[in-house]
Structures are given as C-alpha cells and as structure tokens.
C-alpha positions as CSV (number, residue, x, y, z in Angstrom):
1,M,94.8,90.1,97.2
2,T,92.7,93.1,98.0
3,K,94.0,96.4,99.3
4,F,92.6,97.5,102.7
5,D,93.2,100.3,105.1
6,V,92.8,98.9,108.6
7,T,92.3,101.5,111.4
8,I,93.5,100.3,114.8
9,R,93.5,102.0,118.2
10,R,96.6,101.7,120.5
11,F,95.6,102.4,124.2
12,D,96.5,101.8,127.8
13,P,94.3,98.8,128.9
14,A,93.8,100.5,132.3
15,Q,92.1,103.4,130.6
16,D,89.1,103.9,128.3
17,P,90.0,102.7,124.8
18,A,88.7,106.0,123.4
19,S,91.7,107.7,125.1
20,G,94.1,105.9,122.7
21,Q,95.7,106.8,119.4
22,E,94.3,105.7,116.1
23,L,96.6,104.5,113.3
24,V,95.6,103.7,109.7
25,L,97.7,100.9,108.2
26,P,97.6,99.7,104.6
27,V,97.5,96.0,104.1
28,D,97.0,93.6,101.2
29,S,95.0,90.6,102.2
30,P,92.6,88.0,100.8
31,D,89.6,89.3,103.0
32,E,88.6,91.7,105.8
33,E,89.1,89.2,108.6
34,H,92.6,88.3,107.5
35,A,93.4,92.0,107.1
36,I,92.3,92.7,110.7
37,A,94.0,89.7,112.2
38,S,97.3,90.3,110.4
39,T,97.3,94.0,111.3
40,L,96.7,93.3,115.0
41,A,99.3,90.6,115.1
42,N,101.9,93.0,113.5
43,A,100.9,95.8,115.9
44,A,101.5,93.5,118.9
45,S,105.1,93.1,117.8
46,W,105.8,96.9,117.8
47,P,108.2,98.0,120.5
48,G,106.3,99.3,123.5
49,K,106.9,102.4,125.5
50,V,109.0,102.3,128.7
51,A,108.9,104.5,131.8
52,D,111.5,104.3,134.5
53,G,112.9,101.1,133.0
54,Q,109.4,99.4,133.1
55,P,107.4,98.5,130.1
56,L,104.0,100.3,129.9
57,P,100.9,98.2,129.3
58,V,99.5,98.6,125.8
59,A,96.4,97.1,124.0
60,F,95.2,97.2,120.5
61,M,91.7,97.0,119.0
62,A,90.5,97.2,115.4
63,V,88.3,100.2,114.7
64,R,87.4,99.8,111.0
65,V,88.5,98.2,107.8
66,E,88.0,99.8,104.4
67,W,88.9,99.0,100.8
68,R,91.4,101.4,99.3
C-alpha cells in the first residue's frame, strides 16, 4: 500500500465549486485512482449540514492526490 494525501473540495452544488472548503485526507491505497475513489466514497458518507430541518445539498470533487 502506498500512502497518499487526497485533497477534496466540499461545496454546495448550486454554487461554484471554488466556493467550497478543501480538506486533505490521508489514505493508504494501492494506487492514485483507488485513493481518490475511496476518499470520495468515504466523504459521501459524512453527515451533512441541516438548516430548518432540511438537509443542505453537498457535492465533493477531488482536487489533487500526492504521495506522502
């Protein structure tokens, strides 16, 4: 397994992705593609934000992957 830092961006899909928050997550994976896929899958399971009892829309995108 190789150690990677995967940077993802969490953002409101109704807005520009650049308006989102970047998060760097460490992951051990066999290759870059798997590191990105598993990180995005894990991010999708995070609890979302809620306003007035309604879930707010959220999207994720991979920004970069680097060896660590």
